[in-house]
C-alpha positions in Angstrom: -0.1 0.0 0.0 2.9 2.4 1.0 4.6 1.7 -2.3 1.5 2.3 -4.5 0.8 5.5 -2.5 4.4 6.6 -3.0 4.2 5.9 -6.9 1.1 7.9 -7.0 2.7 10.7 -5.2 5.7 10.6 -7.6 3.5 10.7 -10.5 1.7 13.7 -9.0 4.9 15.5 -8.6 6.0 14.8 -12.0 2.7 15.9 -13.6 2.8 19.1 -11.6 6.3 19.9 -12.9 5.2 19.1 -16.5 2.1 21.4 -16.0 4.4 24.1 -14.7 6.5 23.6 -17.9 3.4 23.9 -20.1 2.4 27.2 -18.5 5.8 28.5 -18.6 5.9 27.6 -22.4 2.7 29.2 -23.0 3.6 32.4 -21.3 6.7 32.3 -23.2 4.9 32.1 -26.6 2.4 35.0 -25.7 5.6 37.2 -24.7 7.2 36.4 -28.1 3.9 37.3 -29.7 3.8 40.7 -28.0 7.4 41.4 -28.7 6.9 40.6 -32.6 3.6 42.1 -33.3 3.8 45.2 -31.2 0.5 47.2 -31.5 -1.0 44.2 -33.4 -0.7 41.9 -30.5 -3.9 42.6 -28.9 -6.1 42.1 -32.0 -4.0 38.9 -32.7 -4.8 37.7 -29.1 -8.4 38.7 -29.2 -8.9 36.5 -32.3 -7.0 33.6 -30.9 -8.9 33.7 -27.6 -12.3 34.0 -29.2 -11.3 30.8 -31.4 -10.3 29.0 -28.3 -13.5 29.8 -26.6 -15.7 29.1 -29.4 -13.8 25.6 -29.7 -14.4 24.8 -26.0 -18.0 25.8 -26.0 -18.9 23.7 -29.0 -16.9 20.5 -28.0 -20.2 18.9 -26.9 -21.3 18.9 -30.6 -18.0 18.2 -32.0 -17.2 15.3 -29.7 -20.2 13.5 -30.9 -19.0 13.6 -34.5 -15.3 13.0 -33.8 -15.7 10.1 -31.3 -13.1 8.1 -33.0 -10.4 10.9 -32.8 -7.8 11.0 -30.2 -8.6 14.7 -29.6 -12.2 14.3 -30.0 -12.0 16.9 -32.8 -10.5 19.6 -30.8 -9.3 21.7 -33.7 -12.3 21.0 -35.9 -14.5 22.5 -33.0 -13.3 25.8 -33.8 -14.1 25.7 -37.3 -17.6 24.1 -36.8 -18.3 26.9 -34.3 -17.5 29.6 -36.8 -19.8 27.9 -39.4 -22.7 27.3 -37.0 -22.5 30.8 -35.5 -21.7 32.6 -38.6 -24.4 30.9 -40.6 -26.9 31.7 -37.7 -26.2 35.4 -38.2 -26.2 35.2 -41.9 -29.4 33.4 -42.1 -31.3 35.8 -39.7 -29.8 38.8 -41.4 -30.7 37.7 -44.9 -34.3 37.0 -44.0 -34.6 40.5 -42.2 -35.0 39.1 -38.6 -32.0 41.1 -37.4 -29.5 43.6 -38.6 -25.8 42.6 -39.0 -24.2 44.4 -36.2 -21.7 43.6 -33.5 -24.5 43.2 -30.9 -26.4 40.7 -33.0 -23.2 38.7 -33.7 -22.6 38.6 -30.1 -26.1 37.5 -29.0 -26.7 34.7 -31.8 -23.2 33.5 -31.0 -24.0 33.2 -27.3 -27.2 31.5 -28.2 -25.6 29.0 -30.4 -22.8 28.3 -27.8 -25.5 28.0 -25.0 -27.4 25.5 -27.1 -24.2 23.4 -27.6 -23.7 23.4 -24.0 -27.2 22.4 -23.3 -26.9 19.6 -25.8 -24.1 18.5 -23.6 -25.7 18.6 -20.5 -29.1 17.4 -21.3 -27.7 14.7 -23.7 -25.8 13.3 -20.8 -22.6 13.2 -22.7 -19.7 11.9 -20.7 -16.8 12.0 -23.0 -16.9 15.5 -24.4 -13.2 16.2 -23.6 -10.5 14.0 -24.4 -8.9 13.5 -21.0 -6.6 10.6 -21.9 -5.1 12.7 -24.7 -5.0 16.2 -23.1 -1.2 16.2 -24.0 -2.3 16.0 -27.7 -4.7 18.8 -27.3 -2.1 20.9 -25.8 0.5 20.5 -28.4 -2.1 21.0 -31.1 -2.9 24.2 -29.6 0.8 25.1 -29.4 1.2 24.2 -33.0 -1.9 26.5 -34.0 -0.6 29.4 -32.1 2.9 29.1 -33.5 1.7 28.7 -37.0 -0.7 31.5 -36.6 1.8 33.7 -35.0 4.4 32.9 -37.9 2.1 34.0 -40.7 0.7 37.0 -38.9 4.3 38.1 -38.4 5.0 37.6 -42.0 2.0 39.5 -43.2 3.2 42.6 -41.2 6.0 42.9 -43.8 3.6 43.0 -46.8 0.1 44.0 -45.4 -1.2 46.2 -48.2 -4.6 45.2 -49.6 -3.3 46.2 -53.0 -2.4 44.1 -56.1 -3.9 41.0 -57.8 -7.7 41.0 -56.5 -7.1 42.3 -53.0 -8.9 45.5 -53.8 -12.1 43.5 -54.5 -11.6 41.3 -51.3 -11.1 44.1 -49.1 -13.8 46.3 -50.7 -16.3 43.2 -50.1 -15.2 43.3 -46.4 -15.4 47.2 -46.0 -18.8 47.1 -47.6 -20.3 44.5 -45.4 -18.6 46.2 -42.2 -20.8 49.4 -43.2 -23.9 47.5 -44.0 -26.6 46.1 -41.5 -28.2 44.0 -44.3 -27.1 41.3 -46.5 -26.1 41.1 -49.2 -24.7 44.6 -48.8 -24.6 47.0 -51.6 -21.8 46.4 -54.3 -19.2 48.9 -53.8 -18.6 48.9 -57.7 -22.2 49.1 -58.9 -24.2 51.6 -56.9 -27.9 50.8 -56.4 -27.4 47.0 -56.8 -26.5 44.3 -54.3 -23.5 41.7 -54.7 -24.1 39.4 -57.5 -21.1 37.0 -56.5 -20.4 34.6 -54.0 -19.5 36.6 -51.0 -19.7 34.2 -48.2 -16.0 33.9 -47.7 -15.5 37.4 -46.9 -18.8 37.4 -45.1 -17.2 35.1 -42.4 -14.2 37.4 -42.1 -16.5 40.3 -41.5 -18.5 38.1 -39.0 -15.5 37.3 -36.9 -14.4 41.0 -37.1 -17.9 42.3 -35.9 -18.0 39.4 -33.3 -14.6 40.4 -31.9 -15.0 44.2 -32.1 -11.9 44.5 -34.1 -11.0 46.8 -37.1 -11.3 45.4 -40.7 -8.1 47.0 -41.7 -6.3 44.6 -39.4 -8.5 41.5 -39.5 -8.2 41.5 -43.4 -4.7 40.1 -42.8 -5.7 38.2 -39.6 -8.2 36.1 -41.5 -5.8 34.8 -44.1 -3.2 34.1 -41.5 -5.6 32.3 -39.5 -6.8 30.2 -42.4 -3.0 29.3 -43.0 -2.8 28.2 -39.5 -5.8 26.0 -39.8 -4.3 24.7 -43.1 -1.4 23.3 -41.0 -3.2 21.9 -37.8 -6.4 20.4 -39.4 -4.3 18.1 -41.9 -2.0 17.3 -38.9 -5.0 16.2 -36.9 -6.7 14.2 -39.9 -3.5 12.3 -41.1 -2.3 11.6 -37.6 -5.5 9.8 -36.8 -5.5 8.0 -40.2 -1.9 6.7 -39.5 -2.9 5.7 -35.8 -5.9 3.8 -37.2 -4.0 2.0 -39.8 -0.8 1.2 -37.8 -2.7 0.3 -34.5 -0.4 -1.1 -31.9 2.4 -1.2 -34.3 2.5 2.5 -34.7 4.7 4.6 -32.4 3.7 8.0 -31.4 6.7 9.8 -33.2 5.4 8.0 -36.5 1.9 9.3 -36.3 3.0 12.7 -35.2 5.7 12.9 -37.8 2.9 12.1 -40.5 0.7 14.8 -39.1 3.3 17.4 -39.2 4.3 16.3 -42.8 0.6 16.5 -43.8 0.6 20.2 -42.4 3.6 21.3 -44.3 2.3 19.6 -47.4 -1.0 21.3 -47.6 0.0 24.9 -46.2 3.6 25.4 -47.1 4.9 23.2 -50.0 5.2 23.8 -53.6 5.5 21.3 -56.4 8.3 19.8 -58.7 8.3 23.0 -60.8 10.1 24.8 -57.9 12.6 21.9 -57.6 13.4 21.6 -61.3 13.1 25.2 -62.6 13.9 26.8 -59.2 16.8 24.9 -58.2 18.1 22.3 -60.7 17.8 24.7 -63.7 19.4 27.6 -61.9 22.2 25.5 -60.5 22.9 24.3 -64.2 22.7 27.8 -65.6 19.6 27.1 -67.9 17.7 29.5 -65.9 19.1 32.8 -64.4 16.6 33.5 -61.6 13.3 32.1 -60.3 10.3 34.0 -59.4 7.7 32.1 -57.3 4.5 33.1 -59.1 6.0 31.2 -62.1 5.1 27.9 -60.5 1.4 28.8 -60.7 1.7 30.3 -64.3 3.5 27.4 -66.1 1.1 26.0 -68.6 0.4 28.4 -71.5 3.0 30.8 -70.2 6.3 29.1 -70.2 6.5 28.8 -73.2 3.7 31.1 -74.3 0.7 29.4 -75.9 -1.8 31.6 -77.6 -5.3 30.9 -76.3 -4.3 28.7 -73.4 -3.0 30.7 -70.4 -4.1 28.7 -67.4 -3.9 29.1 -63.5 -2.8 26.3 -61.3 -2.2 27.8 -57.9 -2.0 26.0 -54.4 -2.5 27.2 -50.7 1.2 28.3 -49.9 1.2 30.6 -52.8 -2.1 32.1 -51.8 -1.0 32.5 -48.2 2.1 34.2 -49.3 0.5 36.5 -51.8 -2.0 37.7 -49.3 -5.2 37.0 -51.2 -8.4 36.7 -49.4 -10.5 35.3 -52.2 -13.1 32.7 -52.1 -10.9 29.8 -52.9 -8.5 30.8 -50.1 -11.2 31.4 -47.4 -12.7 28.2 -48.2 -9.5 26.1 -47.4 -10.3 25.6 -43.7 -13.8 24.7 -44.5 -13.0 22.0 -47.0 -10.4 20.7 -44.7 -13.1 20.3 -41.9 -15.3 18.8 -44.5 -12.5 16.1 -45.0 -12.0 15.6 -41.3 -15.9 15.2 -40.9 -16.0 12.7 -43.8 -13.3 10.4 -42.3 -15.0 10.5 -38.8 -18.1 9.4 -40.5 -16.5 6.6 -42.5 -14.9 5.3 -39.3 -18.1 4.6 -37.4 -21.1 5.2 -39.8 -24.6 3.6 -38.9 -25.8 3.2 -42.3 -29.0 5.1 -41.8 -28.9 8.8 -43.0 -31.5 10.2 -40.6 -29.5 9.0 -37.6 -26.3 10.6 -38.7 -25.4 14.1 -37.4 -22.6 14.3 -39.9 -24.9 14.2 -42.9 -26.6 17.3 -41.7 -23.3 19.0 -40.9 -21.9 18.3 -44.3 -25.1 19.6 -46.0 -24.6 22.9 -43.9 -21.0 23.1 -45.3 -22.1 22.4 -48.7 -24.8 25.0 -48.5 -22.3 27.6 -47.4 -20.1 26.6 -50.3 -22.8 27.7 -52.6 -22.6 31.2 -51.5 -18.9 31.2 -50.5 -17.3 29.4 -53.5 -19.6 27.6 -55.9 -16.9 25.6 -57.3 -16.1 23.8 -54.1 -19.7 22.8 -53.7 -19.4 21.0 -57.0 -16.2 19.3 -56.2 -17.0 18.4 -52.5 -20.4 17.1 -53.3 -18.7 14.6 -55.6 -16.0 13.9 -52.9 -18.6 13.5 -50.2 -21.0 11.2 -52.3 -18.0 9.0 -53.4 -16.9 8.6 -49.7 -20.5 7.9 -48.6 -20.9 5.2 -51.2 -17.7 3.5 -50.5 -18.4 3.7 -46.7 -21.7 2.1 -47.2 -20.5 -0.6 -49.2 -17.7 -1.1 -46.6 -20.5 -1.5 -44.0 -22.8 -3.8 -45.9 -20.3 -6.0 -47.9 -17.8 -6.3 -44.9 -18.0 -10.1 -45.1 -16.9 -12.8 -47.4 -20.5 -14.1 -48.2 -21.5 -11.2 -50.3 -25.0 -11.1 -51.4 -26.9 -9.0 -54.1 -29.2 -7.6 -51.3 -26.3 -6.2 -49.5 -25.2 -4.4 -52.5 -28.6 -3.0 -53.1 -28.8 -1.8 -49.5 -25.4 0.0 -49.6 -26.6 1.5 -52.8 -30.0 2.5 -51.5 -28.7 4.3 -48.5 -26.0 6.0 -50.4 -28.7 7.6 -52.8 -30.8 8.5 -49.8 -27.7 10.4 -48.3 -26.9 12.1 -51.6 -30.4 13.4 -51.9 -30.4 14.5 -48.4 -27.1 16.3 -48.7 -28.3 18.1 -51.8 -31.7 19.1 -50.2 -30.0 20.4 -47.1 -27.4 22.5 -49.0 -30.1 24.1 -51.2 -32.3 25.0 -48.2 -29.2 26.4 -46.4 -28.2 28.6 -49.2 -31.8 29.5 -50.4 -31.8 33.3 -49.4 -28.6 33.6 -51.3 -30.2 32.0 -54.4 -33.3 34.0 -54.1 -31.3 37.4 -54.9 -28.5 36.0 -56.9 -28.6 36.0 -60.8 -26.5 33.3 -62.1 -24.8 34.7 -65.4 -21.2 33.9 -65.0 -21.4 30.3 -66.5 -22.2 30.3 -70.1 -22.1 26.4 -70.6 -19.5 23.6 -71.1 -16.9 23.7 -73.8 -14.6 20.9 -75.2 -10.7 21.6 -74.6 -9.0 22.2 -78.0 -5.5 22.9 -76.7 -4.1 20.4 -74.3 -1.3 20.6 -71.6 2.1 19.4 -72.9 2.9 16.0 -71.5 6.1 17.2 -70.0 4.3 20.2 -68.2 1.7 17.7 -67.0 4.4 15.7 -65.5 6.2 18.6 -63.9 3.1 19.5 -62.0 1.5 16.0 -61.3 3.9 13.2 -61.8 5.0 12.9 -58.3 1.6 12.9 -56.6 0.2 10.7 -59.4 3.0 8.1 -59.1 2.7 8.0 -55.2 -1.1 8.0 -55.0 -1.5 5.9 -58.2 0.7 3.0 -56.9 -1.1 3.1 -53.5 -4.5 2.9 -55.1 -3.6 0.0 -57.3 -1.7 -1.9 -54.5 -4.5 -1.4 -52.0 -7.0 -2.6 -54.4 -5.0 -5.8 -55.4 -4.0 -6.5 -51.8 -7.5 -6.3 -50.4 -9.4 -8.1 -53.1 -11.4 -11.1 -52.1 -12.9 -13.6 -54.4 -15.9 -15.2 -52.8 -16.7 -17.0 -55.8 -16.0 -16.8 -59.7 -18.8 -14.1 -60.1 -18.6 -11.9 -57.0 -15.6 -9.9 -56.1 -15.7 -8.2 -52.6 -13.0 -5.4 -52.3 -14.5 -4.3 -49.0 -14.1 -7.2 -46.6 -10.5 -6.7 -45.4 -9.7 -3.1 -46.3 -8.9 -0.7 -43.4 -11.2 2.5 -43.3 -8.0 4.7 -43.6 -7.0 2.8 -46.7 -10.4 3.0 -48.0 -10.5 6.8 -47.5 -7.0 6.9 -48.8 -8.3 5.4 -52.1 -11.3 7.7 -52.5 -9.5 11.0 -52.1 -6.7 10.3 -54.6 -9.3 9.0 -57.1 -11.2 12.3 -56.8 -7.9 14.2 -57.0 -7.2 12.5 -60.2 -10.4 13.3 -61.8 -9.9 17.0 -60.8 -6.5 17.3 -62.7 -8.0 15.3 -65.7 -11.3 17.2 -66.2 -9.5 20.4 -67.4 -7.8 18.3 -70.2 -11.1 17.3 -71.6 -13.7 20.0 -70.8 -14.0 23.5 -69.4 -16.7 25.9 -68.0 -17.3 28.7 -70.5 -17.2 32.3 -69.2 -16.0 35.8 -70.6 -12.5 34.8 -70.7 -13.1 32.1 -73.2 -11.5 33.8 -76.2 -8.1 34.3 -74.3 -7.9 31.7 -71.5 -10.9 29.3 -72.1 -10.0 26.7 -69.4 -8.1 29.0 -67.0 -10.9 29.1 -64.3 -11.7 25.6 -64.6 -8.1 24.4 -64.1 -7.6 27.1 -61.4 -10.5 25.9 -59.2 -10.3 22.1 -59.8 -6.5 21.7 -59.4 -6.4 23.8 -56.4 -8.4 21.3 -54.5 -6.7 18.3 -56.2 -3.5 19.8 -54.6 -4.9 19.7 -51.1 -6.4 16.1 -51.5 -2.9 14.9 -53.0 -0.8 16.6 -50.3 -3.0 15.0 -47.5 -2.8 11.6 -49.0 0.9 11.6 -50.1 1.7 12.3 -46.4 -0.4 9.4 -45.3 0.9 7.0 -47.9 4.6 7.7 -47.6 4.8 7.6 -43.7 2.7 4.5 -43.4 4.8 2.7 -46.3 8.1 3.6 -44.5 6.9 2.8 -41.1 5.5 -0.6 -42.1 8.7 -1.6 -43.8 10.7 -0.7 -41.0 8.4 -3.0 -38.9 8.7 -5.8 -41.6 12.7 -5.4 -41.5 12.6 -5.6 -37.6 10.6 -8.8 -37.7 12.3 -10.7 -40.7 15.7 -9.9 -39.1 14.9 -12.4 -36.4 14.9 -15.0 -38.9 17.8 -15.5 -41.5 15.6 -17.4 -43.7 14.1 -14.2 -45.2 17.2 -12.6 -46.6 15.4 -11.6 -49.8 12.5 -10.0 -47.8 15.3 -8.1 -45.8 16.9 -6.7 -48.8 13.6 -5.7 -50.5 12.5 -3.9 -47.2 15.7 -1.9 -47.1 15.2 -1.0 -50.7 11.7 0.1 -50.1 12.7 2.0 -46.9 15.3 3.9 -48.9 12.9 4.8 -51.9 10.1 5.8 -49.4 12.6 8.0 -47.4 13.8 9.7 -50.6 10.1 10.3 -51.6 9.5 11.8 -48.1 12.7 14.0 -48.5 11.5 15.1 -52.0 8.1 16.1 -50.6 9.8 18.0 -47.7 12.1 19.7 -50.1 9.2 21.1 -52.1 8.7 23.4 -49.0 11.6 25.2 -50.1 9.1 26.9 -52.4 7.7 28.5 -49.2 11.2 29.7 -48.1 11.9 31.2 -51.6 8.5 33.0 -51.8 8.9 34.4 -48.3 12.1 35.9 -48.9 11.0 37.3 -52.3 7.6 38.9 -51.3 8.0 39.6 -47.6 10.7 42.3 -47.8 12.8 42.5 -44.8 11.6 39.3 -43.2 12.4 38.3 -40.4 14.1 41.6 -39.1 11.9 43.0 -36.5 13.0 46.6 -37.5 11.3 46.0 -41.0 8.0 44.9 -39.5 5.3 47.4 -40.7 2.0 46.8 -39.4 -1.0 44.5 -40.1 -3.1 47.6 -41.4 -4.0 46.7 -45.0 -4.7 50.3 -45.8 -1.7 52.1 -44.3 0.1 51.9 -47.6 -2.0 54.6 -49.2 -0.2 57.3 -47.2 2.8 56.8 -49.4 1.4 55.3 -52.5 -1.2 57.9 -53.1 -0.6 60.5 -50.8 -2.6 63.1 -52.5 -5.8 61.0 -52.0 -4.9 59.5 -48.7 -6.2 62.1 -46.5 -9.6 62.4 -48.3 -10.2 58.5 -48.1 -9.3 58.8 -44.3 -12.0 61.7 -44.1 -14.5 59.5 -45.7 -13.9 56.6 -43.4 -14.1 58.8 -40.4 -17.0 61.0 -41.1 -19.4 58.8 -43.3 -21.6 56.2 -42.0 -23.9 53.9 -43.9 -23.5 53.3 -47.8 -24.2 56.7 -49.5 -22.9 56.7 -53.2 -19.5 58.3 -53.7 -18.8 59.2 -57.3 -15.2 58.4 -58.5 -13.6 57.6 -61.8 -14.5 54.3 -63.4 -11.6 51.6 -63.2 -10.0 48.8 -65.0 -9.5 45.3 -63.3 -6.2 44.8 -61.7 -5.0 48.4 -62.5 -3.0 50.2 -59.8 -5.1 52.5 -57.7 -8.3 52.3 -60.0 -11.3 52.7 -57.6 -9.2 53.1 -54.6 -11.9 55.1 -52.9 -14.8 52.5 -53.1 -12.3 49.6 -52.1 -10.7 51.3 -49.3 -14.1 52.8 -47.9 -16.7 50.3 -49.0 -18.8 53.1 -50.3 -20.5 52.4 -53.5 -19.4 54.0 -56.7 -21.3 54.1 -60.0 -19.2 51.8 -61.7 -15.7 50.1 -60.6 -13.8 47.3 -62.1 -15.0 47.0 -65.5 -14.1 43.3 -66.2 -15.2 42.0 -63.0 -18.6 43.7 -63.1 -18.8 42.2 -66.5 -18.2 38.8 -65.1 -20.6 39.2 -62.4 -23.5 40.6 -64.2 -22.8 40.0 -67.9 -24.6 43.1 -68.8 -22.0 45.3 -71.0 -24.8 47.5 -72.3 -25.7 48.8 -68.9 -22.0 48.9 -67.9 -20.9 50.9 -71.0 -23.9 53.3 -70.3 -22.5 53.8 -66.7 -19.0 54.4 -67.8 -20.1 57.2 -70.2 -22.4 58.7 -67.8 -19.5 59.0 -65.2 -17.2 60.6 -67.7 -20.0 63.0 -68.6 -20.5 64.1 -65.2 -16.9 64.9 -64.7 -16.3 66.7 -67.9 -19.7 68.1 -69.2 -20.3 71.9 -69.1 -24.1 71.5 -69.1 -25.1 71.6 -65.5 -28.4 70.4 -66.0 -27.3 67.2 -67.6 -24.9 66.6 -64.9 -27.5 67.1 -62.2 -29.8 64.6 -64.0 -27.1 62.1 -64.0 -26.2 62.6 -60.5 -29.9 62.2 -59.5 -30.4 59.1 -61.6 -27.4 57.2 -59.6 -28.5 59.0 -56.4 -24.8 60.2 -55.9 -24.2 61.8 -52.6 -20.7 62.7 -52.8 -18.3 63.6 -55.6 -14.6 62.7 -55.4 -12.1 64.6 -57.3 -8.6 63.4 -57.1 -5.5 61.8 -58.9 -7.4 59.3 -61.0 -10.1 61.5 -61.9 -7.6 64.1 -63.3 -5.7 61.2 -65.1 -8.7 59.6 -66.7 -10.7 62.5 -67.7 -9.3 65.3 -69.6 -10.7 68.6 -68.5 -12.5 67.8 -65.2 -14.9 70.5 -64.7 -14.1 71.4 -61.3 -15.8 74.6 -61.0 -19.2 73.2 -62.0 -18.8 70.3 -59.7 -17.9 72.5 -56.8 -20.9 74.5 -57.4 -23.4 71.7 -57.3 -22.8 71.3 -53.3 -20.6 71.9 -50.5 -17.0 71.2 -50.4 -16.4 69.1 -47.3 -12.8 68.3 -48.0 -10.1 70.0 -49.9 -6.2 69.5 -49.9 -4.4 70.8 -52.7 -6.0 69.4 -56.0 -8.1 66.7 -54.1 -11.6 67.6 -52.9 -14.9 66.0 -51.9 -18.2 67.6 -52.7 -21.3 66.9 -50.7 -24.6 67.2 -52.8 
């Protein structure tokens, strides 16, 4: 008895010391964050803390879904909380029950959180928190914090919401920050609401209003938060898959290494283009330099191919570049979907109405319909495929396969597919009632195909790894019950089954743009650019996840075989083969890790001055205008400070992607008569109206006919006229005297002025 008591006391003392170490480490991390981020530290911590609280509060729901995970879905709980609370605010605002404000966001989030807690209490749940694996939860939280901090610190070296489509993304957020209704008014098409999937930016604004922070800072925090989730969610998923596969044979370091490799592969790696063109060719003198966007603009660009300029981006490029576009924001949502799917396939009951996962997946798909419609199409197929294979696994999980079992599996799959679709449509119904679909103009047949060597540069590595795995898994697990029936689901492990479904979907995603494309306004110059962009972006994520799982399991399994066969000298050939396989697998892992050099290259190219603290600027996405367009900066500040709501501010019409065009509407969220021309063409496909607006704006600025100008201002309900650098540049002979006479000059600094009508 004394010995046992002594052991308990010793264990208690050790645990106490360990807990002190953990608290010290956590405090040190917070101190480092304060030192690195300076004035941005408090906003960063508010976001991290609200995510932690939301994740904790929603564990009763999450734990029910992720029962088979060691961490009970701790990291997924944060995403599920954002989705449920954010959707609650969106749906109630869209149907005009509440206004989109900080107060409504807090109240609805509190009610949702209270419902989750009540569900845990009255549902008498006993295993909400993974007490046996709190060490894992602690380190997952540390990883999330560190990666979140790393990306946030880097963002401070290039924070400007300027370049690519950042004007659009930031303008969406500013517009929704000003609005109390959804959808808010299009800042580039006065008098009309957004006619584009704005859901991704909505969730960024929801978190901004919920936390009471400033959108100028949270524009960058949202993208760095997503990058952090893009590391930790793959870590959790692949780690669990490896543990389920290896069972007692697996060691903790093996599964943890697999999780870390998955996090790196999804969020920080490039592809073989970087290795070949960025390293090998530069070392051989074939290429003089390497610019990181070249990896995403290879097919149709290098060498140039007229009529086939394509886009094949991936997460690490997006995170470095700083876009907060729909495909980027959706990254942590799709990773959550993949985690929920694996949790389902581990323990599905086979009956759709008894499965919470189906409804939750339908909720995510419904959100995809107004956050990034491409992802709805992609992941509806991925989910349906997983449900189908999972149901077949359940009903054909024995040697004596019967036709009735096959029919049962198919029946429940079809029921679940329909249930998913209906849920998604109902979830997104308010969006569809106001959205006019004009962007898609049919399906076209691809006429110019990717050169074989270019296809291999981008996809040969994942295709080789995943293709061999799929083939070997199917061969290994096939079971012939008789000459007529073949049951591939009898012995297959659920991790391997999931590992077969995802690569097959990824293969389909990279092959589709070689066959067909979705027609849009870019058809004449870059017909399959959008199709390849959106499909291969998700293929990259699926391949990255599965390559990490496949390679780590392969090497770990061969090491185990080698250890077992060494005990018996009769298996010399097997020993030699295992050594060769371990070497090949290890080299493949090294190659996969080496593609993360892309992240290092991109970071040093893009984040000027990183990692020197004295080069850190700020997270403020609009601070750059003080130096970039100083003649207009003070006027833009005046509008942000003095104007509430969304009155129309007239500025010069702009061209997409052109420097500082529509800088007023983008930086303030205030609507103008016509903004980026090509983007509005894509969103509305109404060139007659656009051209009319463009002509009218020029007339307002240059006409000498006061009556004509006043009629046009009344037509578009213009409240303010902005006269600054772009207006003088675009319109020869701006009639300042006439415009000034129409109202009160409320701001004037040198040649820049604002006239209130």
